[in-house]
C-alpha positions as CSV (number, residue, x, y, z in Angstrom):
1,M,106.1,105.6,108.6
2,K,107.3,102.1,107.7
3,Y,105.6,101.9,104.4
4,F,107.2,105.2,103.3
5,R,110.8,103.7,103.6
6,K,109.2,101.3,100.9
7,I,107.8,104.2,98.8
8,L,110.8,106.1,99.4
9,R,112.6,104.3,96.3
10,F,110.2,106.1,93.9
11,A,111.7,109.5,95.0
12,A,115.3,108.5,94.0
13,P,115.1,109.9,90.7
14,Y,113.7,113.3,91.8
15,R,116.1,113.7,94.8
16,R,117.7,116.9,93.7
17,Y,114.2,118.4,94.1
18,G,114.0,117.2,97.4
19,A,117.4,118.5,98.3
20,L,116.4,121.8,96.7
21,N,113.1,121.7,98.6
22,I,115.2,120.9,102.1
23,L,117.6,123.8,101.4
24,F,114.6,126.3,100.7
25,N,112.8,124.9,103.8
26,I,115.8,125.7,106.2
27,L,116.1,129.0,104.8
28,Y,112.1,129.7,105.2
29,A,112.9,128.4,109.0
30,L,115.7,130.8,109.6
31,F,114.2,133.9,108.2
32,S,110.7,133.0,110.0
33,A,112.6,133.2,113.4
34,L,114.6,136.3,112.3
35,S,111.6,138.1,111.3
36,F,110.7,138.4,115.1
37,V,114.3,138.4,116.4
38,A,114.9,141.5,114.4
39,L,112.4,143.4,116.0
40,I,114.1,143.3,119.6
41,P,117.1,146.2,118.8
42,M,114.7,148.2,117.0
43,L,112.1,148.1,119.7
44,E,114.5,149.0,122.3
45,V,116.0,152.0,120.2
46,L,112.5,153.2,119.6
47,F,111.2,153.2,123.1
48,E,114.7,154.4,124.4
49,Q,115.4,151.4,126.6
50,T,118.9,151.5,125.4
51,K,121.8,153.8,124.9
52,P,122.4,154.6,121.2
53,I,125.9,153.5,120.0
54,E,127.4,156.6,118.9
55,K,130.5,155.1,117.0
56,A,130.1,152.6,114.2
57,P,131.1,149.1,115.4
58,V,134.1,147.5,113.7
59,Y,134.0,143.6,112.3
60,T,136.6,141.5,114.1
61,G,135.9,138.1,113.1
62,I,133.6,135.1,112.8
63,G,133.3,134.8,116.2
64,Q,131.7,138.3,116.9
65,L,129.6,138.1,114.0
66,E,126.4,138.3,116.4
67,S,127.4,141.2,118.6
68,Y,128.6,142.9,115.1
69,I,125.0,142.7,113.8
70,K,123.3,143.9,116.7
71,D,125.8,146.3,117.3
72,S,125.1,147.6,113.6
73,L,121.9,147.5,113.9
74,Y,121.8,149.6,117.4
75,F,123.9,152.6,115.6
76,K,121.8,152.5,112.6
77,M,118.6,152.8,114.5
78,G,120.1,155.1,117.2
79,A,121.2,157.5,114.3
80,V,117.9,157.7,112.6
81,A,115.8,157.8,115.8
82,S,118.0,160.8,117.1
83,E,116.8,162.9,114.2
84,D,113.4,161.5,113.4
85,K,111.6,158.6,115.1
86,M,108.9,158.3,112.5
87,Q,111.9,157.6,110.1
88,A,113.0,154.9,112.5
89,L,109.8,153.6,112.6
90,V,109.6,153.2,108.7
91,W,113.2,151.5,109.0
92,V,111.8,148.9,111.4
93,I,108.6,148.3,109.3
94,G,110.9,148.3,106.0
95,L,113.2,145.6,107.8
96,V,110.3,143.3,108.7
97,L,108.9,143.6,105.3
98,V,112.0,142.6,103.8
99,L,112.4,139.8,106.1
100,F,108.8,138.5,105.6
101,L,109.1,138.9,102.1
102,L,112.2,136.5,102.1
103,K,110.3,134.3,104.1
104,N,107.7,133.8,102.0
105,I,110.1,133.9,98.7
106,F,111.7,130.8,100.5
107,N,108.4,129.0,101.1
108,Y,107.4,129.4,97.5
109,L,110.7,128.1,96.4
110,A,110.4,125.1,98.8
111,M,106.9,124.4,97.5
112,Y,107.9,124.9,93.7
113,F,110.6,122.2,94.1
114,I,108.5,119.7,96.2
115,T,105.8,119.6,93.5
116,F,108.3,118.1,91.0
117,L,109.0,115.4,93.8
118,R,105.5,114.8,94.6
119,N,104.1,114.4,91.1
120,G,107.0,112.6,89.9
121,V,106.4,109.9,92.6
122,L,102.7,109.8,91.8
123,K,103.5,109.2,88.2
124,D,106.3,106.3,88.6
125,L,104.1,104.6,91.4
126,R,101.2,104.5,89.3
127,N,103.4,103.1,86.5
128,A,104.7,100.7,88.6
129,L,101.4,99.4,89.7
130,Y,100.0,99.3,86.3
131,D,103.1,97.2,85.3
132,K,102.6,94.5,88.2
133,I,99.0,94.5,87.3
134,V,99.5,93.4,84.0
135,G,102.3,91.3,84.8
136,L,100.3,89.2,87.7
137,P,98.8,86.0,86.1
138,V,95.2,85.8,85.2
139,S,94.4,83.5,88.7
140,Y,95.2,86.7,90.9
141,Y,92.0,88.4,89.5
142,S,90.1,85.6,90.0
143,E,90.1,86.3,93.8
144,K,90.4,90.4,93.4
145,R,87.6,92.8,92.8
146,K,88.5,94.9,89.5
147,G,86.9,98.0,91.5
148,D,89.2,97.5,94.3
149,V,92.2,97.3,92.0
150,I,91.3,100.5,90.2
151,A,90.5,102.3,93.8
152,R,94.5,101.2,94.8
153,I,95.9,102.8,91.6
154,T,93.7,106.0,91.8
155,S,92.5,107.1,95.1
156,D,95.0,105.2,97.1
157,V,97.9,106.4,95.1
158,L,96.7,110.0,95.3
159,E,96.5,109.9,99.1
160,I,100.0,108.4,99.3
161,Q,101.2,111.8,97.2
162,H,99.5,113.9,99.8
163,S,100.8,111.9,102.7
164,F,104.3,112.0,101.1
165,L,104.3,115.9,101.6
166,S,103.0,115.5,104.9
167,V,106.1,113.2,105.9
168,L,108.2,116.1,104.3
169,E,106.7,118.8,106.3
170,L,106.8,116.4,109.5
171,I,110.7,115.5,109.3
172,V,111.9,118.8,107.5
173,R,109.9,121.9,107.2
174,E,108.1,122.3,110.4
175,P,110.6,121.0,113.0
176,L,113.1,123.2,111.6
177,T,111.0,126.0,111.8
178,I,110.1,125.3,115.6
179,L,113.9,124.6,116.1
180,F,115.1,127.8,115.1
181,T,112.4,129.6,116.6
182,I,112.9,127.7,120.0
183,G,116.4,128.7,119.8
184,A,115.7,132.5,119.4
185,M,113.4,132.0,122.6
186,F,116.2,130.7,124.6
187,L,118.6,133.6,123.5
188,I,115.7,136.0,124.8
189,S,114.8,133.8,128.0
190,V,115.8,130.3,129.0
191,K,113.5,130.6,132.0
192,L,110.4,131.4,130.0
193,T,111.2,128.8,127.7
194,L,111.8,126.0,130.1
195,F,108.4,126.9,131.1
196,V,107.0,126.6,128.2
197,F,108.3,123.3,127.7
198,I,106.3,121.9,130.6
199,F,103.1,122.0,128.3
200,I,104.6,120.4,125.0
201,P,104.4,116.8,126.4
202,L,100.8,117.5,127.4
203,A,99.9,118.7,124.0
204,G,101.6,115.8,122.2
205,F,99.9,113.2,124.4
206,L,96.5,114.6,123.6
207,I,96.9,114.7,119.8
208,S,98.7,111.5,119.7
209,R,95.4,109.8,121.5
210,I,93.3,111.8,118.8
211,G,95.3,110.2,116.0
212,K,95.5,106.8,117.4
213,T,93.0,105.1,115.2
214,L,93.2,107.1,112.3
215,K,94.9,104.2,110.1
216,R,92.4,101.8,110.9
217,K,89.6,104.1,110.2
218,S,91.3,105.0,106.8
219,D,91.7,101.5,105.8
220,R,88.1,100.9,106.1
221,V,87.3,103.9,104.3
222,Q,89.2,103.0,101.3
223,Q,88.3,99.2,101.2
224,E,84.9,100.4,100.9
225,Q,85.5,102.7,98.3
226,G,87.0,99.8,96.6
227,T,83.9,97.7,97.2
228,F,81.7,100.4,95.4
229,L,83.7,101.1,92.5
230,S,83.4,97.1,91.8
231,I,79.9,97.4,91.9
232,V,79.9,100.3,89.3
233,E,82.3,98.2,87.4
234,E,80.2,95.0,87.4
235,T,77.1,97.3,86.8
236,L,78.3,98.8,83.7
237,G,80.1,95.6,82.4
238,G,76.4,93.7,82.7
239,L,74.0,96.6,81.9
240,R,71.9,94.4,79.4
241,V,71.7,91.5,81.9
242,I,70.6,93.8,84.7
243,K,68.2,95.7,82.3
244,A,66.9,92.4,80.9
245,F,66.2,91.0,84.3
246,T,64.7,94.1,85.8
247,A,67.7,93.8,88.8
248,E,67.9,97.6,89.0
249,N,66.6,97.6,92.5
250,T,69.0,94.6,93.3
251,F,72.1,96.4,92.3
252,G,70.8,99.6,93.6
253,R,70.4,98.0,97.1
254,R,73.9,96.7,97.0
255,F,75.4,100.2,95.8
256,R,73.5,102.4,98.5
257,A,74.4,99.8,101.2
258,S,78.2,100.2,100.1
259,T,77.9,104.2,100.0
260,S,76.0,104.0,103.3
261,R,79.0,102.3,104.9
262,F,81.5,104.6,103.2
263,F,79.4,107.2,104.7
264,R,79.5,106.2,107.8
265,F,83.5,105.5,107.9
266,S,83.9,108.7,106.2
267,N,82.3,110.7,109.0
268,S,84.0,108.9,111.7
269,L,87.4,109.2,109.8
270,L,87.0,113.0,109.3
271,N,85.4,114.0,112.4
272,R,88.5,112.4,114.3
273,Q,90.7,114.4,112.1
274,N,89.0,117.5,112.2
275,L,89.1,117.3,116.0
276,A,93.0,117.9,115.6
277,S,92.8,121.6,114.6
278,P,90.6,123.0,117.4
279,V,92.3,120.8,120.1
280,G,95.8,121.9,118.6
281,E,94.7,125.5,118.6
282,F,93.3,125.7,122.0
283,L,96.3,124.0,123.5
284,G,98.5,126.6,121.8
285,I,96.5,129.6,122.7
286,L,96.4,128.1,126.3
287,V,100.2,128.2,126.3
288,I,100.2,131.8,125.1
289,G,97.9,132.7,127.8
290,V,99.9,131.2,130.4
291,L,103.2,132.9,128.9
292,L,101.4,136.1,128.9
293,W,100.7,135.9,132.5
294,F,104.3,134.4,133.6
295,G,106.2,136.5,130.9
296,G,104.3,139.8,132.1
297,R,105.2,138.9,135.6
298,M,108.6,138.8,134.8
299,V,108.6,142.1,132.9
300,L,106.3,143.9,135.5
301,V,107.0,142.4,138.7
302,E,110.6,140.9,138.8
303,G,112.0,143.0,136.1
304,T,113.9,140.3,135.0
305,L,112.7,140.5,131.1
306,D,112.5,144.0,129.3
307,A,109.3,144.9,127.6
308,S,110.8,144.8,123.7
309,S,112.1,141.3,124.2
310,F,109.3,140.1,125.7
311,I,107.0,141.5,122.8
312,A,109.5,139.8,120.3
313,Y,108.9,136.7,122.5
314,M,105.7,136.6,122.5
315,G,105.7,136.8,118.4
316,L,108.1,134.0,118.4
317,A,106.0,132.0,120.6
318,Y,102.6,132.4,118.3
319,N,105.3,131.7,115.3
320,I,105.4,128.0,116.7
321,L,101.6,127.4,116.6
322,T,101.3,127.5,113.0
323,P,104.1,124.6,112.5
324,A,103.1,122.7,115.6
325,K,99.3,122.7,114.0
326,A,100.9,121.5,110.6
327,I,102.8,119.0,112.3
328,S,99.7,117.7,114.2
329,K,97.7,117.9,110.5
330,A,100.8,116.0,108.8
331,S,100.9,113.1,111.4
332,Y,97.1,112.4,110.7
333,G,98.1,112.5,106.8
334,V,100.9,110.1,107.2
335,K,98.5,107.6,109.2
336,K,96.1,107.7,106.1
337,G,99.2,107.4,103.7
338,N,100.1,104.4,105.6
339,A,96.7,102.7,105.2
340,A,96.9,103.6,101.4
341,A,100.5,102.7,100.9
342,D,99.5,99.3,102.7
343,R,97.1,98.5,99.9
344,V,99.1,99.5,97.3
345,L,102.3,97.8,98.5
346,E,100.3,94.4,98.6
347,I,99.8,94.6,95.2
348,L,103.3,95.7,94.4
349,E,105.0,93.0,96.6
350,T,102.7,90.3,95.3
351,P,105.0,87.6,94.2
352,N,104.4,86.6,90.5
353,P,104.1,82.4,90.3
354,I,104.8,82.9,86.4
355,Q,108.3,84.4,86.0
356,D,110.9,84.2,83.1
357,P,113.7,82.1,84.2
358,Q,117.0,83.6,84.6
359,D,118.8,83.4,81.2
360,G,115.4,82.1,79.8
361,R,115.6,80.9,76.2
362,V,114.3,83.1,73.6
363,L,112.4,81.0,70.9
364,E,112.7,82.0,67.3
365,G,110.1,79.9,65.7
366,F,108.3,76.5,65.9
367,E,109.7,73.7,64.0
368,S,108.1,70.2,65.0
369,E,105.5,69.7,67.8
370,L,103.6,71.3,70.8
371,R,103.4,68.3,73.6
372,L,101.7,68.0,76.9
373,E,103.3,65.4,79.0
374,G,101.5,63.8,81.9
375,V,99.9,67.2,82.7
376,S,98.0,67.4,86.2
377,F,96.4,70.8,87.2
378,R,93.5,72.1,89.7
379,Y,92.2,75.2,90.7
380,D,91.2,75.2,94.3
381,G,89.0,72.1,94.5
382,E,88.8,69.1,92.5
383,P,91.6,68.3,89.6
384,V,91.0,69.9,86.3
385,L,93.4,67.7,84.7
386,K,94.8,64.3,85.6
387,D,97.9,62.7,83.9
388,F,97.0,64.5,80.9
389,S,99.2,64.0,77.7
390,L,98.6,65.0,74.0
391,A,101.1,65.7,71.1
392,I,100.1,68.6,68.3
393,P,102.4,68.1,65.4
394,K,103.4,71.3,63.5
395,G,100.6,71.9,60.6
396,K,98.1,69.7,62.2
397,T,94.5,70.6,63.5
398,V,93.7,69.3,67.0
399,A,90.2,69.8,68.1
400,L,89.4,69.4,72.0
401,V,85.5,68.5,72.5
402,G,83.5,67.5,75.7
403,H,81.1,68.6,78.3
404,S,81.8,71.9,80.2
405,G,84.2,71.5,83.0
406,S,85.9,68.8,81.1
407,G,89.3,70.7,81.2
408,K,89.6,71.9,77.5
409,S,89.8,75.7,78.3
410,T,92.5,74.9,81.1
411,I,94.5,73.4,78.5
412,A,94.9,76.9,76.3
413,N,95.5,78.4,79.5
414,L,98.3,76.3,80.2
415,V,99.6,76.1,76.7
416,T,99.9,80.1,76.7
417,R,101.3,80.0,80.2
418,F,98.8,82.3,81.8
419,Y,98.7,79.4,84.6
420,D,101.6,77.0,85.2
421,V,101.3,73.1,85.1
422,Q,101.3,71.6,88.8
423,Q,102.5,68.4,87.3
424,G,104.1,67.2,84.2
425,R,105.2,69.7,81.6
426,I,104.3,71.4,78.2
427,T,107.3,71.2,75.7
428,L,107.5,73.1,72.4
429,D,110.1,71.6,70.0
430,G,111.2,69.5,72.9
431,V,111.8,72.5,75.2
432,D,109.9,72.7,78.5
433,I,107.8,76.2,78.2
434,R,109.0,77.2,81.5
435,Q,112.3,77.4,80.1
436,V,111.9,79.9,77.8
437,T,110.6,83.6,78.0
438,K,107.0,84.4,78.1
439,A,107.2,87.2,75.5
440,S,108.9,84.6,72.8
441,L,106.6,81.8,73.7
442,R,103.4,84.2,73.4
443,K,104.6,85.6,70.1
444,L,104.1,82.2,68.5
445,M,100.6,82.0,69.4
446,G,97.6,83.7,68.3
447,L,94.3,83.5,70.4
448,V,90.7,83.8,69.6
449,T,88.4,83.3,72.6
450,Q,84.6,82.9,72.8
451,D,84.4,86.5,74.2
452,S,85.6,89.0,71.4
453,I,87.8,91.2,73.7
454,L,88.2,94.5,71.8
455,F,89.1,97.9,73.1
456,N,87.6,101.4,73.0
457,D,89.4,102.8,70.0
458,T,89.4,102.7,66.2
459,V,88.9,99.4,64.1
460,R,92.4,99.9,62.6
461,N,94.1,100.1,66.3
462,N,92.4,97.0,67.5
463,I,93.6,95.2,64.5
464,L,96.9,96.5,64.9
465,L,97.3,95.3,68.5
466,G,98.5,92.0,66.6
467,L,101.6,93.7,65.1
468,P,101.9,97.3,65.5
469,G,103.3,99.3,62.9
470,A,102.0,96.9,60.4
471,S,100.8,98.9,57.1
472,Q,97.5,99.7,56.0
473,E,97.9,97.2,53.2
474,A,98.9,94.4,55.7
475,V,96.0,95.6,57.9
476,E,93.4,95.2,54.8
477,A,95.0,92.0,53.9
478,A,94.4,90.4,57.6
479,A,90.9,91.9,57.6
480,R,90.0,90.5,54.1
481,I,91.2,87.0,55.5
482,A,88.8,87.4,58.3
483,N,86.0,88.4,56.0
484,A,86.0,91.7,57.8
485,H,87.1,94.1,55.2
486,E,83.4,94.6,53.7
487,F,81.7,95.4,56.8
488,I,84.7,97.6,58.0
489,A,84.5,99.7,54.5
490,Q,80.8,100.6,55.1
491,L,81.4,101.9,58.5
492,P,81.3,105.9,58.8
493,Q,85.0,106.2,59.0
494,G,86.2,102.9,57.5
495,Y,89.1,101.6,59.4
496,D,89.6,104.8,61.3
497,T,85.8,104.3,62.9
498,P,85.8,104.1,66.8
499,I,83.9,101.0,68.0
500,G,83.1,101.9,71.5
501,D,83.4,100.3,74.8
502,S,84.3,96.5,74.1
503,G,83.3,97.3,70.3
504,N,79.6,97.8,71.6
505,K,79.0,99.6,68.2
506,L,79.1,96.0,66.4
507,S,77.4,93.0,66.3
508,G,78.9,89.6,67.9
509,G,80.0,88.5,64.5
510,Q,81.6,91.6,63.4
511,K,83.4,91.5,66.8
512,Q,84.7,88.1,66.2
513,R,85.9,88.8,63.0
514,L,88.0,91.8,64.0
515,S,89.5,89.4,66.6
516,I,90.2,87.1,64.0
517,A,91.8,89.8,61.6
518,R,94.1,90.8,64.8
519,A,95.4,87.2,65.1
520,V,95.6,87.0,61.2
521,L,97.8,90.1,61.1
522,K,100.2,88.6,64.0
523,N,100.9,85.7,61.9
524,P,101.7,83.4,64.4
525,P,102.6,79.4,63.7
526,I,100.4,78.4,66.4
527,M,96.6,79.4,66.7
528,I,94.3,78.7,69.7
529,L,90.7,78.8,69.2
530,D,88.9,78.7,72.3
531,E,85.1,78.1,71.4
532,A,85.3,81.0,68.8
533,T,81.9,80.5,67.3
534,S,79.9,79.3,70.2
535,A,78.2,82.5,71.0
536,L,77.2,83.5,67.3
537,D,74.1,82.8,65.5
538,T,74.0,80.6,62.4
539,E,74.9,83.2,59.8
540,S,77.4,85.0,61.7
541,E,79.1,81.6,62.5
542,R,79.1,80.4,59.1
543,M,81.0,83.8,58.2
544,V,83.4,83.4,61.2
545,Q,84.0,79.9,60.4
546,D,84.9,80.3,56.9
547,A,87.5,83.1,58.3
548,L,88.8,80.6,60.6
549,E,89.5,77.9,58.0
550,K,91.4,80.8,56.1
551,M,93.2,81.6,59.0
552,M,94.2,77.8,60.1
553,Q,95.6,77.0,56.6
554,G,99.5,76.0,57.0
555,R,99.1,76.7,60.9
556,T,99.2,74.4,63.6
557,S,95.7,74.8,65.7
558,L,94.4,73.7,68.7
559,V,90.5,74.0,68.7
560,I,88.5,74.1,71.9
561,A,85.0,73.4,70.1
562,H,81.6,73.8,71.4
563,R,79.7,73.2,68.3
564,L,81.1,69.8,66.7
565,S,79.8,71.0,63.5
566,T,82.8,73.3,63.1
567,I,85.4,70.7,63.7
568,Q,84.8,68.2,61.3
569,H,87.6,68.4,59.2
570,A,90.4,68.5,62.2
571,D,93.3,65.9,61.7
572,L,92.6,64.8,65.1
573,I,89.6,65.0,67.5
574,V,90.0,64.4,71.3
575,V,86.8,63.8,73.5
576,M,87.7,64.9,77.1
577,Q,85.8,64.1,80.2
578,K,86.6,65.2,83.8
579,G,90.2,66.1,82.6
580,A,91.2,62.8,80.9
581,I,91.1,61.8,77.1
582,V,88.3,59.0,76.5
583,E,88.5,59.1,72.7
584,A,90.5,60.3,69.9
585,G,90.5,60.0,66.0
586,T,89.1,61.7,63.0
587,H,85.4,62.8,62.9
588,R,84.6,59.9,60.6
589,E,86.5,57.3,62.8
590,L,84.9,58.6,66.0
591,L,81.3,58.3,64.3
592,E,82.0,54.4,63.7
593,A,83.4,53.8,67.2
594,K,79.8,54.8,68.4
595,G,81.3,56.0,71.6
596,A,81.2,59.6,73.6
597,Y,81.9,61.5,70.6
598,C,79.1,60.1,68.7
599,R,76.6,60.7,71.8
600,L,77.9,64.6,71.7
601,V,76.9,64.8,67.9
602,E,73.6,63.3,68.5
603,M,72.7,65.4,71.3
604,Q,73.6,68.7,69.3
605,Q,71.6,67.5,66.7
606,L,68.4,66.7,68.6
607,A,68.9,70.2,70.3
608,G,69.4,71.6,66.9
């Protein structure tokens, strides 16, 4: 239950539905007991076990309410039975039907209002989880499987929803039904009810033993579900590679191994859970059997209990079985829900190391320079950057070149604050970027990466991601600058053409030009290009490079380059090795220096 105290805060906006559910559950439990208690005076009159009351009772106050109601029933039934016993029987049936009708109406109303609470909690929990997933830094997902995260926001949250209802049944509905029923049983026979309580601890002990390992088993099932969802996500993402390398069998074996484990874990969990119902029912019938013997002895041998009361008592005793079984089932639901809540709360309670500072500054624009001062950074092992310093004046283009692993892309991640520096600082117009809001920092920056990240939507909506609400004219102008308007116009529905998952209906060059159009529409003063042309063929590269040059005009640009031919006109080229600067200058200056940059150019020329 400890996890549900944390989940309970999501129920606060829907507390009025919870209150109405509790109210109607109380009425349901009360009428559940009354429907059997009401049989006693009627049966006594029908079987002539009591003398009819010939004079109508008079109401004398709240203290005599119980005897007034009982005497009124005796009087009415006695009057009817003296004339026609069949008519009295109709009265019995009618009253029982009314009580059961009210009981079921209250049952429906209780479930009606709990629906809004359950689904509201489900909605808000998923929204909070999604916001947290988006808010966590990029580094978090280098350690987490995407499929496991998807499993948590889908099946785990759904398990919490079902379990949440189980908790309400466990603490309100069924206990009240049992409480009212036992109260009525005490009124009929204290001796017989105390006898029943001898068997309750035994039943509770056996059921608790069955459910002891359910949380651990449920946790294993949910973890394995995350594993095979991750395999599905990886398979769909890399389907071309899998087919090209005929690796279908390899991934098939991985997936089947995971589903086989899921099969075993699920069987173990469900078999343990399914054991609860037959055990609970057998224990209930065992109690009923003992009651029949003990109560029958009180009626037939001792004469301490009349037959009509015993019949009603047995109805009440049987009435306990259903809520008792429901509590048993709900307790298993709570254990499964605890495992799911544990996994969901693990994400919700993960601290975000990249936070906006209290009273963080909001940057309105970019005036002078972007500067890295003595920056050091490591992921896990060796340092990626060591005491790195670089100034990027406004309006200038600075290019970073070097071998893979030299730290170029890490600088792009630090400047955009996808990661925070571990030593040193990064400033924008002299202000440490850790002292400003992330939103205002990133509004000043446009990003075009090697992988064109597009979404399963229309061309227009993918470009509008840069500036939601922009006019069609602005979208087309951005597409023209990105050399994308011509191919977009030839698509079946133009700008309203869906581009498929990850833009798979477009070529690599087309996808990259859409990414550039998105950045152009945003119109940021600082542009970051992370190997934006490295994955393109020569023809596509020429068109994309032309688009990039148009986009960078008048902007401050940080270019991470793989193909050195694309950065010859940069104002400053910085050559990096193992996280440090080994050379810096213009293209001509570095060629004349005959150093590391010259060797890189020669290597690419040979490779070309």
